[in-house]
CHARMM internal coordinates of N, CA and C (Angstrom, degrees):
IC EDIT
DIST 1 N 1 CA 1.4491
DIST 1 CA 1 C 1.5777
ANGL 1 N 1 CA 1 C 101.63
DIST 1 C 2 N 1.2429
ANGL 1 CA 1 C 2 N 119.78
DIHE 1 N 1 CA 1 C 2 N 129.89
DIST 2 N 2 CA 1.3853
ANGL 1 C 2 N 2 CA 128.90
DIHE 1 CA 1 C 2 N 2 CA 179.03
DIST 2 CA 2 C 1.5389
ANGL 2 N 2 CA 2 C 108.44
DIHE 1 C 2 N 2 CA 2 C -100.86
DIST 2 C 3 N 1.3543
ANGL 2 CA 2 C 3 N 115.42
DIHE 2 N 2 CA 2 C 3 N 135.03
DIST 3 N 3 CA 1.3999
ANGL 2 C 3 N 3 CA 121.60
DIHE 2 CA 2 C 3 N 3 CA 178.08
DIST 3 CA 3 C 1.5922
ANGL 3 N 3 CA 3 C 112.49
DIHE 2 C 3 N 3 CA 3 C -79.49
DIST 3 C 4 N 1.2163
ANGL 3 CA 3 C 4 N 114.43
DIHE 3 N 3 CA 3 C 4 N 131.01
DIST 4 N 4 CA 1.5002
ANGL 3 C 4 N 4 CA 119.85
DIHE 3 CA 3 C 4 N 4 CA 178.07
DIST 4 CA 4 C 1.5469
ANGL 4 N 4 CA 4 C 112.79
DIHE 3 C 4 N 4 CA 4 C -98.53
DIST 4 C 5 N 1.4214
ANGL 4 CA 4 C 5 N 111.29
DIHE 4 N 4 CA 4 C 5 N -13.64
DIST 5 N 5 CA 1.4573
ANGL 4 C 5 N 5 CA 106.69
DIHE 4 CA 4 C 5 N 5 CA -178.57
DIST 5 CA 5 C 1.4233
ANGL 5 N 5 CA 5 C 121.69
DIHE 4 C 5 N 5 CA 5 C 94.62
DIST 5 C 6 N 1.3940
ANGL 5 CA 5 C 6 N 115.25
DIHE 5 N 5 CA 5 C 6 N -4.40
DIST 6 N 6 CA 1.4253
ANGL 5 C 6 N 6 CA 126.29
DIHE 5 CA 5 C 6 N 6 CA -174.78
DIST 6 CA 6 C 1.4529
ANGL 6 N 6 CA 6 C 107.87
DIHE 5 C 6 N 6 CA 6 C -62.32
DIST 6 C 7 N 1.3529
ANGL 6 CA 6 C 7 N 119.34
DIHE 6 N 6 CA 6 C 7 N -52.94
DIST 7 N 7 CA 1.4625
ANGL 6 C 7 N 7 CA 125.78
DIHE 6 CA 6 C 7 N 7 CA -177.15
DIST 7 CA 7 C 1.4194
ANGL 7 N 7 CA 7 C 109.82
DIHE 6 C 7 N 7 CA 7 C -55.62
DIST 7 C 8 N 1.2717
ANGL 7 CA 7 C 8 N 123.59
DIHE 7 N 7 CA 7 C 8 N -41.66
DIST 8 N 8 CA 1.4852
ANGL 7 C 8 N 8 CA 128.76
DIHE 7 CA 7 C 8 N 8 CA 179.00
DIST 8 CA 8 C 1.5402
ANGL 8 N 8 CA 8 C 112.25
DIHE 7 C 8 N 8 CA 8 C -65.32
DIST 8 C 9 N 1.3165
ANGL 8 CA 8 C 9 N 117.21
DIHE 8 N 8 CA 8 C 9 N -45.05
DIST 9 N 9 CA 1.3439
ANGL 8 C 9 N 9 CA 123.90
DIHE 8 CA 8 C 9 N 9 CA 176.65
DIST 9 CA 9 C 1.6005
ANGL 9 N 9 CA 9 C 113.16
DIHE 8 C 9 N 9 CA 9 C -60.51
DIST 9 C 10 N 1.3646
ANGL 9 CA 9 C 10 N 112.33
DIHE 9 N 9 CA 9 C 10 N -42.28
DIST 10 N 10 CA 1.5368
ANGL 9 C 10 N 10 CA 116.23
DIHE 9 CA 9 C 10 N 10 CA -177.93
DIST 10 CA 10 C 1.4760
ANGL 10 N 10 CA 10 C 106.05
DIHE 9 C 10 N 10 CA 10 C -75.34
DIST 10 C 11 N 1.3816
ANGL 10 CA 10 C 11 N 122.04
DIHE 10 N 10 CA 10 C 11 N -42.40
DIST 11 N 11 CA 1.4904
ANGL 10 C 11 N 11 CA 123.91
DIHE 10 CA 10 C 11 N 11 CA 174.55
DIST 11 CA 11 C 1.5204
ANGL 11 N 11 CA 11 C 110.09
DIHE 10 C 11 N 11 CA 11 C -45.27
DIST 11 C 12 N 1.4701
ANGL 11 CA 11 C 12 N 110.92
DIHE 11 N 11 CA 11 C 12 N -60.40
DIST 12 N 12 CA 1.4774
ANGL 11 C 12 N 12 CA 119.12
DIHE 11 CA 11 C 12 N 12 CA -176.27
DIST 12 CA 12 C 1.4986
ANGL 12 N 12 CA 12 C 109.04
DIHE 11 C 12 N 12 CA 12 C -53.33
DIST 12 C 13 N 1.1678
ANGL 12 CA 12 C 13 N 119.62
DIHE 12 N 12 CA 12 C 13 N -46.71
DIST 13 N 13 CA 1.4990
ANGL 12 C 13 N 13 CA 122.66
DIHE 12 CA 12 C 13 N 13 CA -177.05
DIST 13 CA 13 C 1.5739
ANGL 13 N 13 CA 13 C 109.72
DIHE 12 C 13 N 13 CA 13 C -57.57
DIST 13 C 14 N 1.3610
ANGL 13 CA 13 C 14 N 114.99
DIHE 13 N 13 CA 13 C 14 N -52.23
DIST 14 N 14 CA 1.4504
ANGL 13 C 14 N 14 CA 119.57
DIHE 13 CA 13 C 14 N 14 CA -176.75
DIST 14 CA 14 C 1.6337
ANGL 14 N 14 CA 14 C 105.98
DIHE 13 C 14 N 14 CA 14 C -63.40
DIST 14 C 15 N 1.2883
ANGL 14 CA 14 C 15 N 117.12
DIHE 14 N 14 CA 14 C 15 N -39.62
DIST 15 N 15 CA 1.4700
ANGL 14 C 15 N 15 CA 114.87
DIHE 14 CA 14 C 15 N 15 CA -177.89
DIST 15 CA 15 C 1.5874
ANGL 15 N 15 CA 15 C 110.39
DIHE 14 C 15 N 15 CA 15 C -66.67
DIST 15 C 16 N 1.4048
ANGL 15 CA 15 C 16 N 113.29
DIHE 15 N 15 CA 15 C 16 N -39.51
DIST 16 N 16 CA 1.4475
ANGL 15 C 16 N 16 CA 112.43
DIHE 15 CA 15 C 16 N 16 CA 175.82
DIST 16 CA 16 C 1.4924
ANGL 16 N 16 CA 16 C 115.38
DIHE 15 C 16 N 16 CA 16 C -63.83
DIST 16 C 17 N 1.2290
ANGL 16 CA 16 C 17 N 115.33
DIHE 16 N 16 CA 16 C 17 N -41.66
DIST 17 N 17 CA 1.5292
ANGL 16 C 17 N 17 CA 118.46
DIHE 16 CA 16 C 17 N 17 CA 176.72
DIST 17 CA 17 C 1.5087
ANGL 17 N 17 CA 17 C 114.00
DIHE 16 C 17 N 17 CA 17 C -54.95
DIST 17 C 18 N 1.3813
ANGL 17 CA 17 C 18 N 111.05
DIHE 17 N 17 CA 17 C 18 N -51.68
DIST 18 N 18 CA 1.4993
ANGL 17 C 18 N 18 CA 116.91
DIHE 17 CA 17 C 18 N 18 CA 173.04
DIST 18 CA 18 C 1.3835
ANGL 18 N 18 CA 18 C 119.03
DIHE 17 C 18 N 18 CA 18 C -50.34
DIST 18 C 19 N 1.4071
ANGL 18 CA 18 C 19 N 115.29
DIHE 18 N 18 CA 18 C 19 N -50.31
DIST 19 N 19 CA 1.4174
ANGL 18 C 19 N 19 CA 128.66
DIHE 18 CA 18 C 19 N 19 CA -178.77
DIST 19 CA 19 C 1.5520
ANGL 19 N 19 CA 19 C 106.80
DIHE 18 C 19 N 19 CA 19 C -55.53
DIST 19 C 20 N 1.3738
ANGL 19 CA 19 C 20 N 114.64
DIHE 19 N 19 CA 19 C 20 N -47.27
DIST 20 N 20 CA 1.4943
ANGL 19 C 20 N 20 CA 119.48
DIHE 19 CA 19 C 20 N 20 CA -176.28
DIST 20 CA 20 C 1.4738
ANGL 20 N 20 CA 20 C 112.05
DIHE 19 C 20 N 20 CA 20 C -64.80
DIST 20 C 21 N 1.3398
ANGL 20 CA 20 C 21 N 122.39
DIHE 20 N 20 CA 20 C 21 N -28.71
DIST 21 N 21 CA 1.4485
ANGL 20 C 21 N 21 CA 123.32
DIHE 20 CA 20 C 21 N 21 CA 176.01
DIST 21 CA 21 C 1.5223
ANGL 21 N 21 CA 21 C 115.74
DIHE 20 C 21 N 21 CA 21 C -96.79
DIST 21 C 22 N 1.2760
ANGL 21 CA 21 C 22 N 114.68
DIHE 21 N 21 CA 21 C 22 N 16.87
DIST 22 N 22 CA 1.4218
ANGL 21 C 22 N 22 CA 123.40
DIHE 21 CA 21 C 22 N 22 CA 165.64
DIST 22 CA 22 C 1.5472
ANGL 22 N 22 CA 22 C 116.42
DIHE 21 C 22 N 22 CA 22 C 97.29
DIST 22 C 23 N 1.3202
ANGL 22 CA 22 C 23 N 124.80
DIHE 22 N 22 CA 22 C 23 N 4.71
DIST 23 N 23 CA 1.4257
ANGL 22 C 23 N 23 CA 128.14
DIHE 22 CA 22 C 23 N 23 CA 177.50
DIST 23 CA 23 C 1.5584
ANGL 23 N 23 CA 23 C 110.10
DIHE 22 C 23 N 23 CA 23 C -66.08
DIST 23 C 24 N 1.3360
ANGL 23 CA 23 C 24 N 120.54
DIHE 23 N 23 CA 23 C 24 N 135.41
DIST 24 N 24 CA 1.3378
ANGL 23 C 24 N 24 CA 121.16
DIHE 23 CA 23 C 24 N 24 CA -179.48
DIST 24 CA 24 C 1.5224
ANGL 24 N 24 CA 24 C 113.63
DIHE 23 C 24 N 24 CA 24 C -100.50
DIST 24 C 25 N 1.4067
ANGL 24 CA 24 C 25 N 117.61
DIHE 24 N 24 CA 24 C 25 N -11.62
DIST 25 N 25 CA 1.3986
ANGL 24 C 25 N 25 CA 119.20
DIHE 24 CA 24 C 25 N 25 CA 176.42
DIST 25 CA 25 C 1.5632
ANGL 25 N 25 CA 25 C 110.05
DIHE 24 C 25 N 25 CA 25 C -156.12
DIST 25 C 26 N 1.4298
ANGL 25 CA 25 C 26 N 114.03
DIHE 25 N 25 CA 25 C 26 N 163.35
DIST 26 N 26 CA 1.3819
ANGL 25 C 26 N 26 CA 117.43
DIHE 25 CA 25 C 26 N 26 CA 173.89
DIST 26 CA 26 C 1.3649
ANGL 26 N 26 CA 26 C 116.37
DIHE 25 C 26 N 26 CA 26 C -123.30
DIST 26 C 27 N 1.4102
ANGL 26 CA 26 C 27 N 122.30
DIHE 26 N 26 CA 26 C 27 N 136.53
DIST 27 N 27 CA 1.5080
ANGL 26 C 27 N 27 CA 117.21
DIHE 26 CA 26 C 27 N 27 CA -178.34
DIST 27 CA 27 C 1.6030
ANGL 27 N 27 CA 27 C 103.12
DIHE 26 C 27 N 27 CA 27 C -128.70
DIST 27 C 28 N 1.4334
ANGL 27 CA 27 C 28 N 106.51
DIHE 27 N 27 CA 27 C 28 N 149.35
DIST 28 N 28 CA 1.5053
ANGL 27 C 28 N 28 CA 115.54
DIHE 27 CA 27 C 28 N 28 CA -170.66
DIST 28 CA 28 C 1.4491
ANGL 28 N 28 CA 28 C 105.50
DIHE 27 C 28 N 28 CA 28 C -158.84
DIST 28 C 29 N 1.3361
ANGL 28 CA 28 C 29 N 114.25
DIHE 28 N 28 CA 28 C 29 N 154.16
DIST 29 N 29 CA 1.4518
ANGL 28 C 29 N 29 CA 117.13
DIHE 28 CA 28 C 29 N 29 CA 169.19
DIST 29 CA 29 C 1.5260
ANGL 29 N 29 CA 29 C 112.62
DIHE 28 C 29 N 29 CA 29 C -112.65
DIST 29 C 30 N 1.2456
ANGL 29 CA 29 C 30 N 117.03
DIHE 29 N 29 CA 29 C 30 N 162.37
DIST 30 N 30 CA 1.5092
ANGL 29 C 30 N 30 CA 122.85
DIHE 29 CA 29 C 30 N 30 CA -171.40
DIST 30 CA 30 C 1.6098
ANGL 30 N 30 CA 30 C 103.33
DIHE 29 C 30 N 30 CA 30 C -148.80
DIST 30 C 31 N 1.3739
ANGL 30 CA 30 C 31 N 109.56
DIHE 30 N 30 CA 30 C 31 N 132.51
DIST 31 N 31 CA 1.3362
ANGL 30 C 31 N 31 CA 120.06
DIHE 30 CA 30 C 31 N 31 CA 174.39
DIST 31 CA 31 C 1.4754
ANGL 31 N 31 CA 31 C 114.30
DIHE 30 C 31 N 31 CA 31 C -58.17
DIST 31 C 32 N 1.3244
ANGL 31 CA 31 C 32 N 122.53
DIHE 31 N 31 CA 31 C 32 N 120.27
DIST 32 N 32 CA 1.4143
ANGL 31 C 32 N 32 CA 126.30
DIHE 31 CA 31 C 32 N 32 CA -166.45
DIST 32 CA 32 C 1.5948
ANGL 32 N 32 CA 32 C 110.20
DIHE 31 C 32 N 32 CA 32 C -65.26
DIST 32 C 33 N 1.2978
ANGL 32 CA 32 C 33 N 119.22
DIHE 32 N 32 CA 32 C 33 N -11.08
DIST 33 N 33 CA 1.4837
ANGL 32 C 33 N 33 CA 123.28
DIHE 32 CA 32 C 33 N 33 CA -178.66
DIST 33 CA 33 C 1.5284
ANGL 33 N 33 CA 33 C 110.75
DIHE 32 C 33 N 33 CA 33 C -108.01
DIST 33 C 34 N 1.4277
ANGL 33 CA 33 C 34 N 113.08
DIHE 33 N 33 CA 33 C 34 N 19.65
DIST 34 N 34 CA 1.4958
ANGL 33 C 34 N 34 CA 115.03
DIHE 33 CA 33 C 34 N 34 CA 177.62
DIST 34 CA 34 C 1.4722
ANGL 34 N 34 CA 34 C 105.07
DIHE 33 C 34 N 34 CA 34 C -114.98
DIST 34 C 35 N 1.3561
ANGL 34 CA 34 C 35 N 119.26
DIHE 34 N 34 CA 34 C 35 N 88.95
DIST 35 N 35 CA 1.5390
ANGL 34 C 35 N 35 CA 123.02
DIHE 34 CA 34 C 35 N 35 CA -177.52
DIST 35 CA 35 C 1.4432
ANGL 35 N 35 CA 35 C 113.85
DIHE 34 C 35 N 35 CA 35 C -64.88
DIST 35 C 36 N 1.3128
ANGL 35 CA 35 C 36 N 120.73
DIHE 35 N 35 CA 35 C 36 N -30.61
DIST 36 N 36 CA 1.4328
ANGL 35 C 36 N 36 CA 122.56
DIHE 35 CA 35 C 36 N 36 CA 174.56
DIST 36 CA 36 C 1.4278
ANGL 36 N 36 CA 36 C 115.81
DIHE 35 C 36 N 36 CA 36 C -60.13
DIST 36 C 37 N 1.3598
ANGL 36 CA 36 C 37 N 115.46
DIHE 36 N 36 CA 36 C 37 N -46.54
DIST 37 N 37 CA 1.5551
ANGL 36 C 37 N 37 CA 122.51
DIHE 36 CA 36 C 37 N 37 CA -174.02
DIST 37 CA 37 C 1.5486
ANGL 37 N 37 CA 37 C 102.96
DIHE 36 C 37 N 37 CA 37 C -73.78
DIST 37 C 38 N 1.3501
ANGL 37 CA 37 C 38 N 117.86
DIHE 37 N 37 CA 37 C 38 N -45.07
DIST 38 N 38 CA 1.3967
ANGL 37 C 38 N 38 CA 121.27
DIHE 37 CA 37 C 38 N 38 CA 179.95
DIST 38 CA 38 C 1.6145
ANGL 38 N 38 CA 38 C 111.31
DIHE 37 C 38 N 38 CA 38 C -54.30
DIST 38 C 39 N 1.2137
ANGL 38 CA 38 C 39 N 116.24
DIHE 38 N 38 CA 38 C 39 N -45.68
DIST 39 N 39 CA 1.4749
ANGL 38 C 39 N 39 CA 125.40
DIHE 38 CA 38 C 39 N 39 CA 179.28
DIST 39 CA 39 C 1.5705
ANGL 39 N 39 CA 39 C 111.94
DIHE 38 C 39 N 39 CA 39 C -58.35
DIST 39 C 40 N 1.4800
ANGL 39 CA 39 C 40 N 111.32
DIHE 39 N 39 CA 39 C 40 N -48.71
DIST 40 N 40 CA 1.3763
ANGL 39 C 40 N 40 CA 118.55
DIHE 39 CA 39 C 40 N 40 CA -178.31
DIST 40 CA 40 C 1.6128
ANGL 40 N 40 CA 40 C 113.58
DIHE 39 C 40 N 40 CA 40 C -59.31
DIST 40 C 41 N 1.4373
ANGL 40 CA 40 C 41 N 112.74
DIHE 40 N 40 CA 40 C 41 N -44.47
DIST 41 N 41 CA 1.4021
ANGL 40 C 41 N 41 CA 117.86
DIHE 40 CA 40 C 41 N 41 CA 176.92
DIST 41 CA 41 C 1.5332
ANGL 41 N 41 CA 41 C 118.84
DIHE 40 C 41 N 41 CA 41 C -66.55
DIST 41 C 42 N 1.3847
ANGL 41 CA 41 C 42 N 113.92
DIHE 41 N 41 CA 41 C 42 N -35.97
DIST 42 N 42 CA 1.4368
ANGL 41 C 42 N 42 CA 120.57
DIHE 41 CA 41 C 42 N 42 CA 177.21
DIST 42 CA 42 C 1.5409
ANGL 42 N 42 CA 42 C 108.04
DIHE 41 C 42 N 42 CA 42 C -66.79
DIST 42 C 43 N 1.3570
ANGL 42 CA 42 C 43 N 119.14
DIHE 42 N 42 CA 42 C 43 N -50.90
DIST 43 N 43 CA 1.4223
ANGL 42 C 43 N 43 CA 121.59
DIHE 42 CA 42 C 43 N 43 CA 179.20
DIST 43 CA 43 C 1.4455
ANGL 43 N 43 CA 43 C 115.43
DIHE 42 C 43 N 43 CA 43 C -58.79
DIST 43 C 44 N 1.4207
ANGL 43 CA 43 C 44 N 118.15
DIHE 43 N 43 CA 43 C 44 N -27.78
DIST 44 N 44 CA 1.5095
ANGL 43 C 44 N 44 CA 124.89
DIHE 43 CA 43 C 44 N 44 CA 179.67
DIST 44 CA 44 C 1.4941
ANGL 44 N 44 CA 44 C 108.23
DIHE 43 C 44 N 44 CA 44 C -87.19
DIST 44 C 45 N 1.3916
ANGL 44 CA 44 C 45 N 126.49
DIHE 44 N 44 CA 44 C 45 N 2.37
DIST 45 N 45 CA 1.3806
ANGL 44 C 45 N 45 CA 125.33
DIHE 44 CA 44 C 45 N 45 CA 178.77
DIST 45 CA 45 C 1.3505
ANGL 45 N 45 CA 45 C 122.67
DIHE 44 C 45 N 45 CA 45 C 94.85
DIST 45 C 46 N 1.2740
ANGL 45 CA 45 C 46 N 115.85
DIHE 45 N 45 CA 45 C 46 N 13.07
DIST 46 N 46 CA 1.5290
ANGL 45 C 46 N 46 CA 123.20
DIHE 45 CA 45 C 46 N 46 CA -178.53
DIST 46 CA 46 C 1.6208
ANGL 46 N 46 CA 46 C 102.66
DIHE 45 C 46 N 46 CA 46 C -81.81
DIST 46 C 47 N 1.3490
ANGL 46 CA 46 C 47 N 113.73
DIHE 46 N 46 CA 46 C 47 N 138.54
DIST 47 N 47 CA 1.4789
ANGL 46 C 47 N 47 CA 117.22
DIHE 46 CA 46 C 47 N 47 CA 171.44
DIST 47 CA 47 C 1.5437
ANGL 47 N 47 CA 47 C 107.55
DIHE 46 C 47 N 47 CA 47 C -111.15
DIST 47 C 48 N 1.2961
ANGL 47 CA 47 C 48 N 109.34
DIHE 47 N 47 CA 47 C 48 N 146.93
DIST 48 N 48 CA 1.5740
ANGL 47 C 48 N 48 CA 118.24
DIHE 47 CA 47 C 48 N 48 CA 174.91
DIST 48 CA 48 C 1.5251
ANGL 48 N 48 CA 48 C 106.38
DIHE 47 C 48 N 48 CA 48 C -73.05
DIST 48 C 49 N 1.3335
ANGL 48 CA 48 C 49 N 118.61
DIHE 48 N 48 CA 48 C 49 N 130.58
DIST 49 N 49 CA 1.5047
ANGL 48 C 49 N 49 CA 122.67
DIHE 48 CA 48 C 49 N 49 CA -177.17
DIST 49 CA 49 C 1.5300
ANGL 49 N 49 CA 49 C 111.65
DIHE 48 C 49 N 49 CA 49 C -127.79
DIST 49 C 50 N 1.3676
ANGL 49 CA 49 C 50 N 114.25
DIHE 49 N 49 CA 49 C 50 N 6.90
DIST 50 N 50 CA 1.5286
ANGL 49 C 50 N 50 CA 116.13
DIHE 49 CA 49 C 50 N 50 CA 176.12
DIST 50 CA 50 C 1.5813
ANGL 50 N 50 CA 50 C 105.30
DIHE 49 C 50 N 50 CA 50 C 157.83
DIST 50 C 51 N 1.3017
ANGL 50 CA 50 C 51 N 110.31
DIHE 50 N 50 CA 50 C 51 N -169.63
DIST 51 N 51 CA 1.5206
ANGL 50 C 51 N 51 CA 119.37
DIHE 50 CA 50 C 51 N 51 CA 177.33
DIST 51 CA 51 C 1.3769
ANGL 51 N 51 CA 51 C 113.49
DIHE 50 C 51 N 51 CA 51 C -148.69
DIST 51 C 52 N 1.4839
ANGL 51 CA 51 C 52 N 116.70
DIHE 51 N 51 CA 51 C 52 N 160.40
DIST 52 N 52 CA 1.5435
ANGL 51 C 52 N 52 CA 117.18
DIHE 51 CA 51 C 52 N 52 CA 175.89
DIST 52 CA 52 C 1.5700
ANGL 52 N 52 CA 52 C 98.80
DIHE 51 C 52 N 52 CA 52 C -130.87
DIST 52 C 53 N 1.3360
ANGL 52 CA 52 C 53 N 116.29
DIHE 52 N 52 CA 52 C 53 N 146.94
DIST 53 N 53 CA 1.4581
ANGL 52 C 53 N 53 CA 120.49
DIHE 52 CA 52 C 53 N 53 CA 170.83
DIST 53 CA 53 C 1.5629
ANGL 53 N 53 CA 53 C 100.37
DIHE 52 C 53 N 53 CA 53 C -106.35
DIST 53 C 54 N 1.3326
ANGL 53 CA 53 C 54 N 110.47
DIHE 53 N 53 CA 53 C 54 N 120.71
DIST 54 N 54 CA 1.4893
ANGL 53 C 54 N 54 CA 119.07
DIHE 53 CA 53 C 54 N 54 CA 179.12
DIST 54 CA 54 C 1.5910
ANGL 54 N 54 CA 54 C 105.35
DIHE 53 C 54 N 54 CA 54 C -119.69
DIST 54 C 55 N 1.2113
ANGL 54 CA 54 C 55 N 113.12
DIHE 54 N 54 CA 54 C 55 N 175.95
DIST 55 N 55 CA 1.4684
ANGL 54 C 55 N 55 CA 121.10
DIHE 54 CA 54 C 55 N 55 CA 176.76
DIST 55 CA 55 C 1.5925
ANGL 55 N 55 CA 55 C 115.75
DIHE 54 C 55 N 55 CA 55 C -43.10
DIST 55 C 56 N 1.3175
ANGL 55 CA 55 C 56 N 114.00
DIHE 55 N 55 CA 55 C 56 N -49.08
DIST 56 N 56 CA 1.4364
ANGL 55 C 56 N 56 CA 117.19
DIHE 55 CA 55 C 56 N 56 CA 177.10
DIST 56 CA 56 C 1.5058
ANGL 56 N 56 CA 56 C 117.56
DIHE 55 C 56 N 56 CA 56 C -74.94
DIST 56 C 57 N 1.2515
ANGL 56 CA 56 C 57 N 118.80
DIHE 56 N 56 CA 56 C 57 N -16.24
DIST 57 N 57 CA 1.4363
ANGL 56 C 57 N 57 CA 120.64
DIHE 56 CA 56 C 57 N 57 CA 177.38
DIST 57 CA 57 C 1.6391
ANGL 57 N 57 CA 57 C 111.40
DIHE 56 C 57 N 57 CA 57 C 146.42
DIST 57 C 58 N 1.3404
ANGL 57 CA 57 C 58 N 114.67
DIHE 57 N 57 CA 57 C 58 N -155.06
DIST 58 N 58 CA 1.3433
ANGL 57 C 58 N 58 CA 122.16
DIHE 57 CA 57 C 58 N 58 CA 179.97
DIST 58 CA 58 C 1.6227
ANGL 58 N 58 CA 58 C 107.07
DIHE 57 C 58 N 58 CA 58 C -90.71
DIST 58 C 59 N 1.3921
ANGL 58 CA 58 C 59 N 112.28
DIHE 58 N 58 CA 58 C 59 N 137.56
DIST 59 N 59 CA 1.3583
ANGL 58 C 59 N 59 CA 118.72
DIHE 58 CA 58 C 59 N 59 CA 177.08
DIST 59 CA 59 C 1.4854
ANGL 59 N 59 CA 59 C 110.53
DIHE 58 C 59 N 59 CA 59 C -125.63
DIST 59 C 60 N 1.4039
ANGL 59 CA 59 C 60 N 123.36
DIHE 59 N 59 CA 59 C 60 N 134.50
DIST 60 N 60 CA 1.4042
ANGL 59 C 60 N 60 CA 122.00
DIHE 59 CA 59 C 60 N 60 CA 173.98
DIST 60 CA 60 C 1.4708
ANGL 60 N 60 CA 60 C 115.42
DIHE 59 C 60 N 60 CA 60 C -84.30
DIST 60 C 61 N 1.2684
ANGL 60 CA 60 C 61 N 116.81
DIHE 60 N 60 CA 60 C 61 N 132.45
DIST 61 N 61 CA 1.4725
ANGL 60 C 61 N 61 CA 123.13
DIHE 60 CA 60 C 61 N 61 CA 176.11
DIST 61 CA 61 C 1.4069
ANGL 61 N 61 CA 61 C 108.68
DIHE 60 C 61 N 61 CA 61 C -87.01
DIST 61 C 62 N 1.3636
ANGL 61 CA 61 C 62 N 122.43
DIHE 61 N 61 CA 61 C 62 N 130.63
DIST 62 N 62 CA 1.3505
ANGL 61 C 62 N 62 CA 127.75
DIHE 61 CA 61 C 62 N 62 CA -166.71
DIST 62 CA 62 C 1.4466
ANGL 62 N 62 CA 62 C 110.00
DIHE 61 C 62 N 62 CA 62 C -136.17
DIST 62 C 63 N 1.3573
ANGL 62 CA 62 C 63 N 119.32
DIHE 62 N 62 CA 62 C 63 N 143.95
DIST 63 N 63 CA 1.4800
ANGL 62 C 63 N 63 CA 123.67
DIHE 62 CA 62 C 63 N 63 CA 177.98
DIST 63 CA 63 C 1.5221
ANGL 63 N 63 CA 63 C 111.73
DIHE 62 C 63 N 63 CA 63 C -142.63
DIST 63 C 64 N 1.3263
ANGL 63 CA 63 C 64 N 107.44
DIHE 63 N 63 CA 63 C 64 N 153.55
DIST 64 N 64 CA 1.5062
ANGL 63 C 64 N 64 CA 115.77
DIHE 63 CA 63 C 64 N 64 CA 174.70
DIST 64 CA 64 C 1.4607
ANGL 64 N 64 CA 64 C 112.34
DIHE 63 C 64 N 64 CA 64 C -140.72
DIST 64 C 65 N 1.2801
ANGL 64 CA 64 C 65 N 121.68
DIHE 64 N 64 CA 64 C 65 N 136.02
DIST 65 N 65 CA 1.4370
ANGL 64 C 65 N 65 CA 127.48
DIHE 64 CA 64 C 65 N 65 CA 178.80
DIST 65 CA 65 C 1.4546
ANGL 65 N 65 CA 65 C 105.93
DIHE 64 C 65 N 65 CA 65 C -80.54
DIST 65 C 66 N 1.2130
ANGL 65 CA 65 C 66 N 120.79
DIHE 65 N 65 CA 65 C 66 N 132.66
DIST 66 N 66 CA 1.5264
ANGL 65 C 66 N 66 CA 123.20
DIHE 65 CA 65 C 66 N 66 CA 175.40
DIST 66 CA 66 C 1.3908
ANGL 66 N 66 CA 66 C 113.98
DIHE 65 C 66 N 66 CA 66 C -91.80
END
COOR INIT
IC SEED 1 N 1 CA 1 C
IC BUILD
């Protein structure tokens, strides 16, 4: 699977919108068995700050200061 960069473009747009309205950080969760999403978030500056075990499995809790 080749990356087309669409996820990065969308993520940057969302972060810019949030920053423009005054948010200081973004928090999200990502399924621990989704290596593509995890890679995108890490490359975009998100840090893992915990985890949650839900019905589908383990999710990493991630945060980025804007």
